[in-house]
Rosetta silent file (secondary structure, phi, psi, omega in degrees, C-alpha in Angstrom):
SEQUENCE: XXXXXXXXXXXXXXXXXXXXXXXXXXXXXXXXXXXXXXXXXXXXXXXXXXXXXXXXXXXXXXXXXXXXXXXXXXXXXXXXXXXXXXXXXXXXXXXXXXXXXXXXXXXXXXXXXXXXXXXXXXXXXXXXXXXXXXX
SCORE:     score description
SCORE:     0.000 S_00000001
   1 L     0.000  126.042  179.851    0.000   -0.007    0.013 S_00000001
   2 L   -75.484  144.616  177.927    1.442    3.365   -1.042 S_00000001
   3 E  -154.113  148.176  175.598    1.595    6.128    1.526 S_00000001
   4 E  -138.971  147.821  177.772    3.055    9.599    1.921 S_00000001
   5 E  -113.543  129.172  175.943    3.410   12.015    4.807 S_00000001
   6 E  -119.319  131.446  178.685    3.135   15.767    4.290 S_00000001
   7 E  -126.747  137.919  177.279    3.960   18.177    7.095 S_00000001
   8 E  -147.973  163.301  177.337    3.581   21.931    7.060 S_00000001
   9 E  -115.642  151.832  172.570    3.368   24.826    9.492 S_00000001
  10 E  -131.144  152.971  173.293    0.887   27.674    9.744 S_00000001
  11 E  -109.699  125.329  177.053    0.970   30.859   11.780 S_00000001
  12 L   -96.405  157.834 -172.215   -2.197   31.878   13.501 S_00000001
  13 L  -121.034   -9.756 -179.374   -2.883   35.503   14.417 S_00000001
  14 L  -126.453  165.609  177.054   -5.745   35.380   16.937 S_00000001
  15 L   -59.787  -43.005 -179.090   -6.518   33.614   20.196 S_00000001
  16 L  -133.045  127.233 -178.239   -9.220   31.657   18.380 S_00000001
  17 E  -157.406  164.589  176.425   -9.425   31.233   14.615 S_00000001
  18 E  -125.922  114.894 -176.647  -10.282   28.797   11.852 S_00000001
  19 E  -104.669  121.823 -179.250   -7.721   28.517    9.036 S_00000001
  20 E   -65.419  128.906 -179.277   -8.755   27.006    5.726 S_00000001
  21 L  -109.528   12.184 -174.696   -6.419   24.142    4.768 S_00000001
  22 H   -55.448  -42.855 -177.757   -7.890   23.308    1.341 S_00000001
  23 H   -67.088  -38.492  176.945   -4.822   24.421   -0.612 S_00000001
  24 H   -67.954  -39.656  178.856   -2.448   22.363    1.577 S_00000001
  25 H   -65.234  -44.584  179.260   -4.727   19.335    1.436 S_00000001
  26 H   -63.656  -38.558  176.843   -5.023   19.601   -2.351 S_00000001
  27 H   -64.548  -44.186  178.573   -1.236   19.941   -2.695 S_00000001
  28 H   -61.124  -39.912 -179.991   -0.640   16.873   -0.525 S_00000001
  29 H   -66.936  -47.356  179.636   -3.122   14.880   -2.591 S_00000001
  30 H   -59.650  -45.158 -178.925   -1.608   15.966   -5.902 S_00000001
  31 H   -67.716  -26.081 -178.847    1.951   15.184   -4.757 S_00000001
  32 H   -77.387  -25.647 -177.812    0.872   11.749   -3.496 S_00000001
  33 L    61.508   19.698  179.026   -0.569   10.729   -6.854 S_00000001
  34 L   -81.161  133.129 -179.041   -3.028    8.513   -4.961 S_00000001
  35 L   -99.178  -33.380  177.782   -6.256    7.882   -6.889 S_00000001
  36 L  -139.481  130.915 -178.930   -8.184    5.849   -4.301 S_00000001
  37 E   163.701 -148.452  175.882   -7.555    5.765   -0.571 S_00000001
  38 E  -138.712  158.986  172.450   -7.756    7.991    2.452 S_00000001
  39 E  -129.757  130.623  175.852   -6.071   11.027    3.856 S_00000001
  40 E  -106.562  128.573  176.067   -5.760   11.708    7.576 S_00000001
  41 E  -107.610  121.834 -171.049   -5.255   15.348    8.538 S_00000001
  42 E  -131.180  139.775 -179.803   -3.791   15.508   12.051 S_00000001
  43 E  -115.322  120.408 -179.792   -2.898   18.282   14.520 S_00000001
  44 L   -91.353   36.272 -178.104   -0.276   17.383   17.169 S_00000001
  45 L  -122.883  141.463 -175.768   -1.286   20.247   19.493 S_00000001
  46 L   -85.877   -3.190  171.621   -3.433   20.071   22.631 S_00000001
  47 L  -128.172   29.284  172.814   -5.060   23.458   22.011 S_00000001
  48 E  -132.996  165.846 -178.645   -5.563   23.061   18.285 S_00000001
  49 E  -155.057  171.807  175.818   -7.901   20.891   16.253 S_00000001
  50 E  -124.985  136.302  177.663   -8.977   19.854   12.780 S_00000001
  51 E  -143.661  161.292  169.627  -12.571   20.047   11.509 S_00000001
  52 E  -112.279  126.938  179.986  -14.574   19.829    8.341 S_00000001
  53 E  -160.426 -177.916 -175.515  -17.236   22.489    7.983 S_00000001
  54 E   -68.006  140.789  177.384  -18.872   25.045    5.688 S_00000001
  55 L  -118.792   -1.751 -175.949  -16.695   27.465    3.817 S_00000001
  56 L   -76.158  -40.292 -175.716  -19.326   29.337    1.790 S_00000001
  57 L  -116.490  115.685 -178.270  -20.537   31.664    4.522 S_00000001
  58 L   -64.344  -16.542  177.584  -17.949   33.206    6.884 S_00000001
  59 H   -64.600  -24.206  177.810  -20.641   33.696    9.464 S_00000001
  60 H   -63.764  -43.338  177.151  -20.448   29.945   10.217 S_00000001
  61 H   -63.350  -42.222  176.855  -16.914   30.368   11.564 S_00000001
  62 H   -58.461  -47.560 -177.211  -18.057   33.411   13.597 S_00000001
  63 H   -65.797  -38.920 -179.123  -20.964   31.463   15.040 S_00000001
  64 H   -64.323  -46.047  177.592  -18.737   28.454   15.796 S_00000001
  65 H   -57.580  -47.080 -177.128  -16.251   30.665   17.710 S_00000001
  66 H   -62.641  -46.491  178.878  -19.058   32.286   19.617 S_00000001
  67 H   -60.199  -43.927  178.944  -20.685   28.926   20.439 S_00000001
  68 H   -65.407  -38.393  178.172  -17.432   27.378   21.603 S_00000001
  69 H   -66.380  -38.274  179.480  -16.676   30.409   23.790 S_00000001
  70 H   -71.661  -35.941  178.770  -20.113   30.242   25.341 S_00000001
  71 H   -76.634  -36.969 -178.361  -19.854   26.482   25.948 S_00000001
  72 L  -126.948   72.312  175.813  -16.242   26.606   27.187 S_00000001
  73 L   -72.713  155.341 -179.569  -15.530   29.973   28.720 S_00000001
  74 L   -86.218   94.958 -174.869  -12.127   30.550   30.288 S_00000001
  75 L   -81.174  138.516  178.544  -13.140   30.532   33.970 S_00000001
  76 L   -61.841  -21.513 -178.635  -10.928   32.073   36.667 S_00000001
  77 L   -80.363   -9.806  175.243  -11.419   28.965   38.846 S_00000001
  78 L   -61.416  139.993 -171.229   -9.642   26.703   36.404 S_00000001
  79 L  -101.521  -10.486  177.744   -6.332   25.585   37.970 S_00000001
  80 L   -56.023  125.748 -169.333   -4.218   24.783   34.883 S_00000001
  81 L   -65.817  -24.179 -176.979   -1.224   27.078   35.306 S_00000001
  82 L   -79.618  -14.296  178.118   -1.021   28.185   31.670 S_00000001
  83 L    75.013   22.456 -178.245   -4.526   29.695   31.786 S_00000001
  84 L  -124.482   32.941 -178.630   -5.703   28.027   28.597 S_00000001
  85 H   -57.472  -37.442  179.069   -7.976   25.289   29.942 S_00000001
  86 H   -59.816  -38.111  178.222  -10.767   26.500   27.610 S_00000001
  87 H   -64.354  -38.679  177.428   -8.467   25.808   24.642 S_00000001
  88 H   -66.178  -39.794 -178.759   -7.841   22.271   25.819 S_00000001
  89 H   -67.545  -45.549  179.267  -11.552   21.634   26.203 S_00000001
  90 H   -60.818  -45.486  178.060  -12.352   23.054   22.740 S_00000001
  91 H   -58.335  -43.138 -177.984   -9.562   20.970   21.200 S_00000001
  92 H   -67.740  -36.766 -178.114  -10.816   17.770   22.835 S_00000001
  93 H   -74.542  -43.935 -177.138  -14.403   18.337   21.662 S_00000001
  94 H   -72.633  -42.346  177.056  -13.531   19.296   18.078 S_00000001
  95 L   108.363  148.006 -175.210  -10.822   16.634   17.719 S_00000001
  96 L   -81.149  -14.294 -174.096   -7.212   16.263   16.655 S_00000001
  97 E  -153.536  163.502  171.064   -7.873   14.768   13.211 S_00000001
  98 E  -134.777  143.653  174.943  -10.201   14.176   10.236 S_00000001
  99 E  -109.111  128.208 -177.801  -10.190   11.287    7.814 S_00000001
 100 E  -115.064  142.662  178.728  -11.002   12.092    4.207 S_00000001
 101 E   -87.679  137.919  173.325  -11.976    9.688    1.408 S_00000001
 102 E  -111.290  124.603  176.287  -10.048    9.853   -1.874 S_00000001
 103 E  -137.735  132.874  179.441  -11.887    8.574   -4.973 S_00000001
 104 L    51.992   37.851  175.996  -10.775    8.993   -8.589 S_00000001
 105 L    76.742    9.145 -178.910   -7.937   11.269   -7.468 S_00000001
 106 E  -130.368  153.054  176.321  -10.204   13.693   -5.661 S_00000001
 107 E   -75.940  139.670  177.723  -11.280   14.248   -2.080 S_00000001
 108 L   -90.949   94.977  178.337  -14.918   13.277   -1.395 S_00000001
 109 L  -127.038  154.214  175.700  -16.260   16.396    0.270 S_00000001
 110 L   -67.399  166.066 -177.966  -19.683   18.020    0.233 S_00000001
 111 L   -51.568  -43.916 -175.765  -20.377   21.048   -1.929 S_00000001
 112 L   -99.816    1.437 -171.840  -19.781   23.559    0.893 S_00000001
 113 E   -84.090  142.322  172.277  -17.246   21.611    2.935 S_00000001
 114 E  -138.908  163.548  178.475  -13.646   22.644    3.602 S_00000001
 115 E  -101.308  133.549 -177.770  -10.958   21.412    5.994 S_00000001
 116 E  -127.090  144.299  164.171   -9.920   23.823    8.762 S_00000001
 117 E   -91.446  134.963 -179.009   -7.267   24.073   11.409 S_00000001
 118 E  -108.210  118.819  176.632   -8.824   25.392   14.591 S_00000001
 119 E   -96.060  128.571  178.116   -6.702   27.584   16.828 S_00000001
 120 L  -123.427   10.150 -178.604   -7.815   27.788   20.450 S_00000001
 121 L  -159.488   46.317 -175.394   -4.745   29.336   22.111 S_00000001
 122 L   -92.618 -174.089   -4.367   -3.095   31.646   19.628 S_00000001
 123 L   -75.495  147.451 -179.379   -1.394   33.343   18.136 S_00000001
 124 L  -153.788  168.038  168.935    1.093   30.558   17.506 S_00000001
 125 E  -100.870  125.656 -173.125    3.015   28.672   14.886 S_00000001
 126 E  -118.305  152.053  176.584    1.356   25.269   14.397 S_00000001
 127 E  -109.548  140.750  174.277    2.260   22.019   12.647 S_00000001
 128 E  -128.352  137.412  177.063   -0.198   19.934   10.644 S_00000001
 129 E  -111.735  139.823  174.190    0.451   16.446    9.335 S_00000001
 130 E  -129.111  122.160  178.543   -1.348   14.809    6.391 S_00000001
 131 E  -109.358  121.478  178.646   -0.913   11.088    5.770 S_00000001
 132 E  -104.416  124.366 -179.772   -2.160    9.850    2.380 S_00000001
 133 E  -118.649  128.096  177.481   -2.783    6.129    2.141 S_00000001
 134 E   -79.335  134.861 -178.903   -3.516    4.315   -1.091 S_00000001
 135 L   -89.081    0.000    0.000   -6.386    1.877   -0.887 S_00000001
């Protein structure tokens, strides 16, 4: 089974943000030359995450940020010394990875779907790994 690993870094500029990874995902798929298989997009950070969501309306990202902040506010009674417990909670709920299907050399995504890196404790420089596996 053929497989390739692609690693890249991104710089985030806000405490909480959603960065579109479509160009990096497309580049990894093209370089892999895999026609049928899967791609795993993985974030090795405990206050970052990967998600698939709508990219047509930017208000979706705004609403997601607002909803996550309301669900996981950064409370003064949290005891984690770095003061970013809310980021850890958001990361755990959203998840560290997404698995994408590759068919006929293309990612199988819905019309409005894109892949995003989620920053929950920025600004920072982050690493993202993409593993492409031929089926």
